[in-house]
Backbone as a printed PyTorch tensor [residue, N CA C, xyz], in Angstrom:
tensor([[[ 19.4380,   8.9020, -27.0210],
         [ 19.5120,   7.5710, -27.5960],
         [ 19.1500,   6.5430, -26.5320]],

        [[ 18.2550,   5.6660, -26.8560],
         [ 17.7730,   4.6620, -25.9070],
         [ 18.7250,   3.4770, -25.8190]],

        [[ 18.6960,   2.8400, -24.6700],
         [ 19.4240,   1.5810, -24.4720],
         [ 18.3900,   0.4730, -24.3540]],

        [[ 18.7010,  -0.6630, -24.9170],
         [ 17.8010,  -1.8100, -24.8620],
         [ 18.5570,  -3.0260, -24.3600]],

        [[ 17.7950,  -3.9400, -23.7920],
         [ 18.3740,  -5.2000, -23.3270],
         [ 17.3420,  -6.2940, -23.5730]],

        [[ 17.7530,  -7.3540, -24.2320],
         [ 16.8470,  -8.4610, -24.5370],
         [ 17.3930,  -9.7540, -23.9560]],

        [[ 16.4760, -10.5750, -23.4490],
         [ 16.8580, -11.8730, -22.8960],
         [ 15.8600, -12.9290, -23.3430]],

        [[ 16.3220, -14.1560, -23.3620],
         [ 15.4550, -15.3080, -23.6120],
         [ 15.8650, -16.3970, -22.6340]],

        [[ 14.8650, -16.9340, -21.9350],
         [ 15.1370, -18.0540, -21.0350],
         [ 14.1690, -19.1860, -21.3580]],

        [[ 14.6010, -20.3930, -21.0630],
         [ 13.7290, -21.5550, -21.2340],
         [ 13.1150, -21.8860, -19.8840]],

        [[ 11.8150, -22.1290, -19.8990],
         [ 11.0840, -22.4470, -18.6720],
         [ 10.3860, -23.7860, -18.8730]],

        [[ 10.4880, -24.6620, -17.8770],
         [  9.8790, -25.9960, -17.9590],
         [  8.4010, -25.9200, -17.5920]],

        [[  7.6540, -25.1950, -18.4120],
         [  6.1990, -25.0750, -18.2310],
         [  5.6020, -24.7990, -19.5990]],

        [[  4.3700, -25.2310, -19.7910],
         [  3.7050, -24.9740, -21.0720],
         [  3.5140, -23.4650, -21.2510]],

        [[  3.3740, -23.0030, -22.4910],
         [  3.1310, -21.5720, -22.7130],
         [  1.9060, -21.0550, -21.9570]],

        [[  0.8220, -21.8320, -21.9420],
         [ -0.3760, -21.3880, -21.2240],
         [ -0.1250, -21.2770, -19.7240]],

        [[  0.6120, -22.2270, -19.1690],
         [  0.9570, -22.1650, -17.7450],
         [  1.8260, -20.9450, -17.4640]],

        [[  2.7690, -20.6530, -18.3480],
         [  3.6530, -19.5110, -18.1420],
         [  2.8720, -18.1960, -18.2010]],

        [[  1.9060, -18.0870, -19.1050],
         [  1.0460, -16.8940, -19.1390],
         [  0.2860, -16.7740, -17.8230]],

        [[ -0.2500, -17.8890, -17.3490],
         [ -0.9760, -17.9000, -16.0720],
         [ -0.0860, -17.3900, -14.9370]],

        [[  1.1620, -17.8420, -14.9130],
         [  2.1090, -17.4190, -13.8810],
         [  2.4060, -15.9330, -14.0030]],

        [[  2.7790, -15.4900, -15.2040],
         [  3.2250, -14.1090, -15.3920],
         [  2.1170, -13.0800, -15.2280]],

        [[  0.8670, -13.5180, -15.2320],
         [ -0.2440, -12.5900, -15.0200],
         [ -0.8290, -12.6980, -13.6120]],

        [[ -0.2190, -13.5040, -12.7580],
         [ -0.7550, -13.6980, -11.4030],
         [ -0.2300, -12.6390, -10.4320]],

        [[ -1.0650, -12.3060,  -9.4590],
         [ -0.6650, -11.3540,  -8.4230],
         [  0.5300, -11.8780,  -7.6320]],

        [[  0.4990, -13.1640,  -7.2600],
         [  1.5830, -13.7510,  -6.4610],
         [  2.9380, -13.5900,  -7.1390]],

        [[  2.9770, -13.8170,  -8.4440],
         [  4.2240, -13.6840,  -9.1900],
         [  4.7400, -12.2460,  -9.1180]],

        [[  3.8730, -11.2760,  -9.3850],
         [  4.3130,  -9.8750,  -9.3930],
         [  4.7900,  -9.4250,  -8.0170]],

        [[  4.0980,  -9.8490,  -6.9770],
         [  4.5310,  -9.5030,  -5.6220],
         [  5.8990, -10.1180,  -5.3400]],

        [[  6.0820, -11.3870,  -5.6600],
         [  7.3670, -12.0600,  -5.4200],
         [  8.4840, -11.4310,  -6.2430]],

        [[  8.2170, -11.1660,  -7.5220],
         [  9.2440, -10.5970,  -8.3960],
         [  9.6920,  -9.2210,  -7.9150]],

        [[  8.7390,  -8.3430,  -7.6140],
         [  9.1130,  -6.9990,  -7.1830],
         [  9.7700,  -7.0070,  -5.8060]],

        [[  9.3060,  -7.8830,  -4.9160],
         [  9.8850,  -7.9580,  -3.5770],
         [ 11.3380,  -8.4150,  -3.6340]],

        [[ 11.6250,  -9.4270,  -4.4260],
         [ 13.0010,  -9.9180,  -4.5340],
         [ 13.9060,  -8.8690,  -5.1980]],

        [[ 13.3110,  -7.9530,  -5.9560],
         [ 14.0760,  -6.8830,  -6.5990],
         [ 14.1790,  -5.6410,  -5.7110]],

        [[ 13.6670,  -5.7280,  -4.4700],
         [ 13.8580,  -4.6370,  -3.5220],
         [ 12.6430,  -3.7970,  -3.1950]],

        [[ 11.4680,  -4.1490,  -3.6970],
         [ 10.2690,  -3.3750,  -3.3770],
         [  9.8840,  -3.5660,  -1.9160]],

        [[  9.4100,  -2.4910,  -1.3040],
         [  8.9490,  -2.5400,   0.0790],
         [  7.4880,  -2.9820,   0.1080]],

        [[  6.6880,  -2.4330,  -0.7970],
         [  5.2850,  -2.8290,  -0.9280],
         [  4.9780,  -3.0690,  -2.4020]],

        [[  4.0650,  -4.0000,  -2.6600],
         [  3.6460,  -4.3200,  -4.0320],
         [  2.1580,  -4.6440,  -3.9990]],

        [[  1.4210,  -4.0690,  -4.9470],
         [ -0.0040,  -4.3620,  -5.0420],
         [ -0.4170,  -4.3460,  -6.5120]],

        [[ -1.1590,  -5.3680,  -6.9160],
         [ -1.6830,  -5.4360,  -8.2820],
         [ -3.0910,  -4.8580,  -8.2490]],

        [[ -3.3560,  -3.8910,  -9.1500],
         [ -4.6460,  -3.1920,  -9.1560],
         [ -5.1970,  -3.0790, -10.5700]],

        [[ -6.4870,  -2.7910, -10.6240],
         [ -7.1270,  -2.3820, -11.8680],
         [ -7.2030,  -3.4270, -12.9500]],

        [[ -7.4180,  -4.6700, -12.5790],
         [ -7.5130,  -5.7080, -13.6110],
         [ -8.7590,  -5.4980, -14.4580]],

        [[ -8.5650,  -5.5110, -15.7790],
         [ -9.7170,  -5.4920, -16.6840],
         [ -9.4180,  -6.4370, -17.8340]],

        [[-10.4490,  -7.1690, -18.2190],
         [-10.2720,  -8.1330, -19.2990],
         [-11.3850,  -7.9420, -20.3120]],

        [[-10.9820,  -7.9160, -21.5700],
         [-11.9280,  -7.8000, -22.6750],
         [-11.4980,  -8.8270, -23.7130]],

        [[-12.1480,  -9.9710, -23.7100],
         [-11.7490, -11.0480, -24.6140],
         [-10.3530, -11.5220, -24.2690]],

        [[ -9.4510, -11.4310, -25.2340],
         [ -8.0740, -11.8820, -25.0340],
         [ -7.1700, -10.7730, -24.5080]],

        [[ -7.7200,  -9.5900, -24.2500],
         [ -6.9180,  -8.4540, -23.7770],
         [ -7.0490,  -8.3360, -22.2580]],

        [[ -5.9130,  -8.3550, -21.5800],
         [ -5.8640,  -8.2180, -20.1260],
         [ -4.9670,  -7.0350, -19.7860]],

        [[ -5.4740,  -6.1180, -18.9630],
         [ -4.7060,  -4.9440, -18.5510],
         [ -4.7370,  -4.8600, -17.0270]],

        [[ -3.5880,  -4.5860, -16.4260],
         [ -3.5270,  -4.3870, -14.9810],
         [ -2.3020,  -3.5570, -14.6460]],

        [[ -2.2800,  -3.0540, -13.4110],
         [ -1.1690,  -2.2340, -12.9430],
         [ -0.5210,  -2.8820, -11.7270]],

        [[  0.7920,  -2.7590, -11.6520],
         [  1.5380,  -3.2220, -10.4850],
         [  2.1150,  -1.9760,  -9.8060]],

        [[  1.5740,  -1.6670,  -8.6250],
         [  2.0150,  -0.5040,  -7.8480],
         [  3.0560,  -0.9770,  -6.8460]],

        [[  4.1910,  -0.2930,  -6.8010],
         [  5.2150,  -0.6850,  -5.8370],
         [  5.8700,   0.5420,  -5.2280]],

        [[  6.4280,   0.3360,  -4.0480],
         [  7.1750,   1.3690,  -3.3450],
         [  8.5570,   0.8000,  -3.0650]],

        [[  9.5560,   1.6130,  -3.3530],
         [ 10.9510,   1.2140,  -3.1270],
         [ 11.6820,   2.3440,  -2.4200]],

        [[ 12.8250,   2.0140,  -1.8460],
         [ 13.6750,   3.0710,  -1.3240],
         [ 14.2080,   3.8760,  -2.5030]],

        [[ 14.3760,   5.1770,  -2.2820],
         [ 14.8460,   6.0700,  -3.3410],
         [ 16.2510,   5.6730,  -3.7780]],

        [[ 16.4950,   5.8590,  -5.0800],
         [ 17.8190,   5.5580,  -5.6400],
         [ 18.3380,   6.8010,  -6.3420]],

        [[ 19.5990,   7.0140,  -6.1980],
         [ 20.2570,   8.1080,  -6.8990],
         [ 21.5680,   7.6100,  -7.4600]],

        [[ 22.3490,   8.5150,  -7.9750],
         [ 23.6440,   8.1200,  -8.5340],
         [ 24.5900,   7.5980,  -7.4590]],

        [[ 24.3230,   7.9560,  -6.2030],
         [ 25.1990,   7.5000,  -5.1240],
         [ 24.6960,   6.2310,  -4.4470]],

        [[ 23.5530,   5.7070,  -4.9090],
         [ 23.0400,   4.4640,  -4.3440],
         [ 21.6660,   4.6210,  -3.7300]],

        [[ 21.3350,   3.7320,  -2.7980],
         [ 20.0150,   3.6910,  -2.1690],
         [ 19.9720,   4.6480,  -0.9850]],

        [[ 18.8800,   5.4180,  -0.8910],
         [ 18.6510,   6.3320,   0.2250],
         [ 17.4620,   5.7970,   1.0210]],

        [[ 17.7290,   5.1190,   2.1280],
         [ 16.6750,   4.4830,   2.9130],
         [ 15.8310,   5.4780,   3.7100]],

        [[ 16.1670,   6.7550,   3.6550],
         [ 15.3540,   7.7550,   4.3520],
         [ 14.1920,   8.2390,   3.4870]],

        [[ 14.1650,   7.8410,   2.2080],
         [ 13.1070,   8.2620,   1.2910],
         [ 12.5850,   7.0530,   0.5220]],

        [[ 11.3120,   7.1350,   0.1310],
         [ 10.7410,   6.0940,  -0.7240],
         [ 10.1870,   6.7260,  -1.9880]],

        [[ 10.0490,   5.9020,  -3.0180],
         [  9.4930,   6.3410,  -4.2970],
         [  8.4530,   5.3270,  -4.7520]],

        [[  7.3270,   5.8500,  -5.2090],
         [  6.2590,   4.9900,  -5.7230],
         [  6.3750,   4.8870,  -7.2340]],

        [[  6.0230,   3.7300,  -7.7660],
         [  6.0160,   3.5490,  -9.2180],
         [  4.8600,   2.6370,  -9.6050]],

        [[  4.5000,   2.7100, -10.8800],
         [  3.4170,   1.8890, -11.4200],
         [  3.8800,   1.3150, -12.7490]],

        [[  3.7300,   0.0120, -12.9060],
         [  3.9870,  -0.6420, -14.1940],
         [  2.6380,  -1.1050, -14.7310]],

        [[  2.3030,  -0.6710, -15.9400],
         [  1.0440,  -1.0630, -16.5660],
         [  1.3300,  -2.1340, -17.6030]],

        [[  0.6750,  -3.2760, -17.4620],
         [  0.8440,  -4.4100, -18.3740],
         [ -0.3890,  -4.5390, -19.2480]],

        [[ -0.1710,  -4.7220, -20.5410],
         [ -1.2550,  -4.9820, -21.4840],
         [ -0.9230,  -6.2810, -22.2010]],

        [[ -1.7230,  -7.3070, -21.9330],
         [ -1.4890,  -8.6410, -22.4880],
         [ -2.4360,  -8.9390, -23.6360]],

        [[ -1.9230,  -9.5790, -24.6630],
         [ -2.7270, -10.2450, -25.6850],
         [ -2.6000, -11.7240, -25.3440]],

        [[ -3.5980, -12.2480, -24.6590],
         [ -3.5140, -13.6160, -24.1430],
         [ -3.4490, -14.6520, -25.2550]],

        [[ -4.1350, -14.4030, -26.3740],
         [ -4.0750, -15.3450, -27.4970],
         [ -2.6720, -15.4180, -28.0880]],

        [[ -2.0060, -14.2810, -28.1880],
         [ -0.6560, -14.2280, -28.7530],
         [  0.4140, -14.5580, -27.7120]],

        [[  0.0010, -14.6460, -26.4420],
         [  0.9380, -14.8720, -25.3340],
         [  2.0320, -13.8100, -25.3430]],

        [[  1.6080, -12.5670, -25.4430],
         [  2.5500, -11.4510, -25.5170],
         [  2.0050, -10.2580, -24.7430]],

        [[  2.9300,  -9.4390, -24.2430],
         [  2.5330,  -8.2600, -23.4760],
         [  3.4680,  -7.0990, -23.7660]],

        [[  2.9470,  -5.9140, -23.5280],
         [  3.7770,  -4.7150, -23.4730],
         [  3.6050,  -4.1520, -22.0710]],

        [[  4.6120,  -3.4660, -21.5950],
         [  4.5050,  -2.8390, -20.2870],
         [  5.1970,  -1.4830, -20.3120]],

        [[  4.6890,  -0.5920, -19.4610],
         [  5.2430,   0.7570, -19.3350],
         [  5.4060,   1.0410, -17.8510]],

        [[  6.5840,   1.5110, -17.4760],
         [  6.8770,   1.8490, -16.0840],
         [  6.7650,   3.3640, -15.9170]],

        [[  6.0160,   3.7790, -14.8820],
         [  5.9200,   5.1970, -14.5500],
         [  6.4020,   5.3670, -13.1140]],

        [[  7.3060,   6.3270, -12.9320],
         [  7.8500,   6.5500, -11.6020],
         [  8.1130,   8.0130, -11.3570]],

        [[  8.8960,   8.3060, -10.3380],
         [  9.1160,   9.6950,  -9.9310],
         [  9.9310,  10.5280, -10.9240]],

        [[ 10.5540,   9.8920, -11.8920],
         [ 11.4030,  10.6200, -12.8360],
         [ 10.8340,  10.6100, -14.2520]],

        [[  9.5030,  10.5160, -14.3590],
         [  8.8560,  10.3970, -15.6730],
         [  9.1860,  11.5230, -16.6380]],

        [[  9.4050,  12.7180, -16.1170],
         [  9.6770,  13.8370, -17.0180],
         [ 10.9920,  13.6530, -17.7780]],

        [[ 11.8570,  12.8170, -17.2580],
         [ 13.1520,  12.6020, -17.9130],
         [ 13.4420,  11.1480, -18.2630]],

        [[ 12.6800,  10.2310, -17.7220],
         [ 12.9870,   8.8110, -17.9240],
         [ 11.7790,   8.0610, -18.4710]],

        [[ 12.0300,   7.2430, -19.4710],
         [ 11.0090,   6.3490, -20.0050],
         [ 11.5650,   4.9340, -19.9360]],

        [[ 10.7860,   4.0450, -19.3220],
         [ 11.1790,   2.6400, -19.2420],
         [  9.9740,   1.8200, -19.6780]],

        [[ 10.1760,   0.9550, -20.6600],
         [  9.0890,   0.1050, -21.1420],
         [  9.6870,  -1.1690, -21.7090]],

        [[  8.8030,  -2.0870, -22.0700],
         [  9.3170,  -3.3360, -22.6080],
         [  8.2340,  -4.2280, -23.1680]],

        [[  8.6670,  -5.4070, -23.5720],
         [  7.7580,  -6.4010, -24.1350],
         [  8.0760,  -7.7670, -23.5360]],

        [[  7.0620,  -8.6180, -23.5600],
         [  7.1860, -10.0040, -23.1210],
         [  6.5430, -10.8610, -24.2010]],

        [[  7.2040, -11.9410, -24.5750],
         [  6.6210, -12.8800, -25.5410],
         [  6.9550, -14.2960, -25.0900]],

        [[  5.9810, -15.1750, -25.2480],
         [  6.1440, -16.5720, -24.8450],
         [  5.8730, -17.4440, -26.0540]],

        [[  6.7680, -18.4040, -26.2880],
         [  6.5510, -19.3310, -27.3990],
         [  6.8350, -20.7560, -26.9450]],

        [[  6.1590, -21.7240, -27.5680],
         [  6.3930, -23.1240, -27.2170],
         [  7.8200, -23.5430, -27.5660]],

        [[  8.3580, -24.4510, -26.7540],
         [  9.6790, -25.0130, -27.0140],
         [  9.6850, -26.4380, -26.4690]],

        [[  9.3240, -27.3820, -27.3290],
         [  9.2360, -28.7730, -26.8870],
         [  8.1940, -28.9140, -25.7980]],

        [[  8.6090, -29.4670, -24.6520],
         [  7.6730, -29.6230, -23.5390],
         [  7.6920, -28.4240, -22.5950]],

        [[  8.3300, -27.3470, -23.0030],
         [  8.4090, -26.1340, -22.1870],
         [  8.1000, -24.8970, -23.0000]],

        [[  8.6990, -23.7950, -22.5920],
         [  8.4550, -22.5120, -23.2470],
         [  9.7300, -21.6910, -23.2860]],

        [[  9.7730, -20.7910, -24.2520],
         [ 10.8020, -19.7620, -24.2850],
         [ 10.1430, -18.4550, -23.8790]],

        [[ 10.7690, -17.7690, -22.9360],
         [ 10.2810, -16.4780, -22.4620],
         [ 11.2380, -15.4030, -22.9610]],

        [[ 10.7250, -14.5380, -23.8300],
         [ 11.5190, -13.4450, -24.4000],
         [ 11.1290, -12.1480, -23.7000]],

        [[ 12.1040, -11.4540, -23.1600],
         [ 11.8850, -10.1520, -22.5230],
         [ 12.7310,  -9.1080, -23.2290]],

        [[ 12.1620,  -7.9390, -23.4440],
         [ 12.9140,  -6.8090, -23.9860],
         [ 12.6330,  -5.5980, -23.1110]],

        [[ 13.6720,  -4.8520, -22.8060],
         [ 13.6000,  -3.6660, -21.9630],
         [ 14.1790,  -2.4980, -22.7480]],

        [[ 13.5150,  -1.3520, -22.6810],
         [ 13.9870,  -0.1540, -23.3760],
         [ 14.0150,   1.0000, -22.3760]],

        [[ 15.1490,   1.6910, -22.3030],
         [ 15.3300,   2.8020, -21.3720],
         [ 15.7570,   4.0290, -22.1610]],

        [[ 15.0470,   5.1350, -21.9460],
         [ 15.4180,   6.4120, -22.5470],
         [ 15.4930,   7.4430, -21.4320]],

        [[ 16.6320,   8.1050, -21.3060],
         [ 16.8230,   9.1540, -20.3090],
         [ 17.0940,  10.4540, -21.0620]],

        [[ 16.2320,  11.4320, -20.8300],
         [ 16.3750,  12.7180, -21.5110],
         [ 17.0720,  13.7180, -20.5830]],

        [[ 18.3770,  13.5780, -20.4810],
         [ 19.2050,  14.5080, -19.7270],
         [ 20.3750,  14.8650, -20.6410]],

        [[ 20.5370,  16.1480, -20.9600],
         [ 21.6170,  16.5320, -21.8680],
         [ 22.9870,  16.0440, -21.3790]],

        [[ 23.7740,  15.6270, -22.3160],
         [ 25.1630,  15.2060, -22.1340],
         [ 25.3510,  13.8770, -21.4020]],

        [[ 24.6100,  13.6210, -20.3340],
         [ 24.8550,  12.4070, -19.5480],
         [ 23.7260,  11.3830, -19.6270]],

        [[ 22.7020,  11.6440, -20.4320],
         [ 21.5670,  10.7220, -20.5240],
         [ 21.9850,   9.3190, -20.9160]],

        [[ 22.8870,   9.2080, -21.8970],
         [ 23.3480,   7.8910, -22.3470],
         [ 24.0570,   7.1210, -21.2460]],

        [[ 24.8380,   7.8170, -20.4490],
         [ 25.5450,   7.1760, -19.3330],
         [ 24.5450,   6.6680, -18.2930]],

        [[ 23.5260,   7.4800, -18.0060],
         [ 22.5080,   7.0700, -17.0350],
         [ 21.7290,   5.8690, -17.5660]],

        [[ 21.4060,   5.8690, -18.8660],
         [ 20.7240,   4.7170, -19.4690],
         [ 21.5350,   3.4460, -19.2700]],

        [[ 22.8380,   3.5420, -19.5000],
         [ 23.7130,   2.3770, -19.3160],
         [ 23.7070,   1.9010, -17.8660]],

        [[ 23.7020,   2.8380, -16.9170],
         [ 23.6630,   2.4730, -15.5020],
         [ 22.3500,   1.7800, -15.1440]],

        [[ 21.2290,   2.2830, -15.6780],
         [ 19.9250,   1.6750, -15.4000],
         [ 19.8930,   0.2440, -15.9290]],

        [[ 20.3260,   0.0480, -17.1720],
         [ 20.3370,  -1.2960, -17.7590],
         [ 21.2710,  -2.2090, -16.9690]],

        [[ 22.4150,  -1.6970, -16.5550],
         [ 23.3690,  -2.4860, -15.7710],
         [ 22.7550,  -2.9330, -14.4430]],

        [[ 22.0380,  -2.0460, -13.7720],
         [ 21.3780,  -2.4010, -12.5100],
         [ 20.3210,  -3.4740, -12.7320]],

        [[ 19.5700,  -3.3550, -13.8120],
         [ 18.5400,  -4.3520, -14.1050],
         [ 19.1590,  -5.7120, -14.4260]],

        [[ 20.2870,  -5.7140, -15.1060],
         [ 20.9750,  -6.9760, -15.4080],
         [ 21.4300,  -7.6750, -14.1270]],

        [[ 21.8270,  -6.8810, -13.1230],
         [ 22.2840,  -7.4640, -11.8550],
         [ 21.1840,  -8.2780, -11.1830]],

        [[ 19.9340,  -7.8690, -11.3670],
         [ 18.8220,  -8.5760, -10.7490],
         [ 18.2210,  -9.6600, -11.6130]],

        [[ 18.8220,  -9.9300, -12.7750],
         [ 18.2360, -10.8720, -13.7240],
         [ 18.1190, -12.2820, -13.1650]],

        [[ 19.1340, -12.7670, -12.4790],
         [ 19.0910, -14.1340, -11.9390],
         [ 17.9750, -14.2880, -10.9080]],

        [[ 17.7350, -13.2420, -10.1140],
         [ 16.6290, -13.2860,  -9.1550],
         [ 15.2980, -13.3850,  -9.8960]],

        [[ 15.1730, -12.6260, -10.9790],
         [ 13.9600, -12.6520, -11.7990],
         [ 13.7350, -14.0550, -12.3690]],

        [[ 14.7750, -14.6480, -12.9240],
         [ 14.6750, -15.9910, -13.5070],
         [ 14.2430, -16.9950, -12.4410]],

        [[ 14.8150, -16.8970, -11.2520],
         [ 14.4550, -17.8170, -10.1670],
         [ 12.9780, -17.6830,  -9.8030]],

        [[ 12.4730, -16.4680,  -9.7100],
         [ 11.0560, -16.2650,  -9.3730],
         [ 10.1670, -16.8510, -10.4620]],

        [[ 10.5110, -16.6040, -11.7320],
         [  9.7180, -17.1500, -12.8440],
         [  9.6840, -18.6710, -12.7570]],

        [[ 10.8450, -19.2850, -12.6380],
         [ 10.9060, -20.7520, -12.6240],
         [ 10.2380, -21.3430, -11.3880]],

        [[ 10.4500, -20.7350, -10.2250],
         [  9.8120, -21.2360,  -9.0020],
         [  8.2910, -21.2010,  -9.1190]],

        [[  7.7500, -20.1170,  -9.6410],
         [  6.2960, -20.0100,  -9.7780],
         [  5.7580, -20.9420, -10.8610]],

        [[  6.5200, -21.1450, -11.9160],
         [  6.0690, -22.0290, -13.0010],
         [  6.0280, -23.4870, -12.5560]],

        [[  6.8770, -23.8550, -11.6050],
         [  6.9600, -25.2470, -11.1510],
         [  5.9730, -25.5790, -10.0390]],

        [[  5.2170, -24.6300,  -9.5800],
         [  4.2480, -24.8820,  -8.4940],
         [  3.1230, -25.7520,  -8.9520]]])
């Protein structure tokens, strides 16, 4: 059974400006770095009309049930597919535990007066008998802990 987490924040930037921010290399590097990434690189940009696809490659210290292991690193890739006209995206995270873990989500931006509403949804599925649901809850809980950092990066970049 998957766990999901949805958030909505208001950003003092037009929807078009927010799309520009959320698709920029600088934003992805800042967001992943503040969340603990050691290295971050945006690769493989391709655009076809209103469709934009790119990958965010990052390296982090390994994490286990006992916490962070600074003697090991893990590489991951998040693939973003944007519909620029709809101001919406889907993303899929691939990492070292792909055989048992699926992490993906959606992003949607809508006008709100002189600003925008940013809707994020995250979905986590862990395929481990008996304890998968508990691990899903732990993953979502860890992501919630970093939410304020994420909001700060979004707002800081939108106000530039």
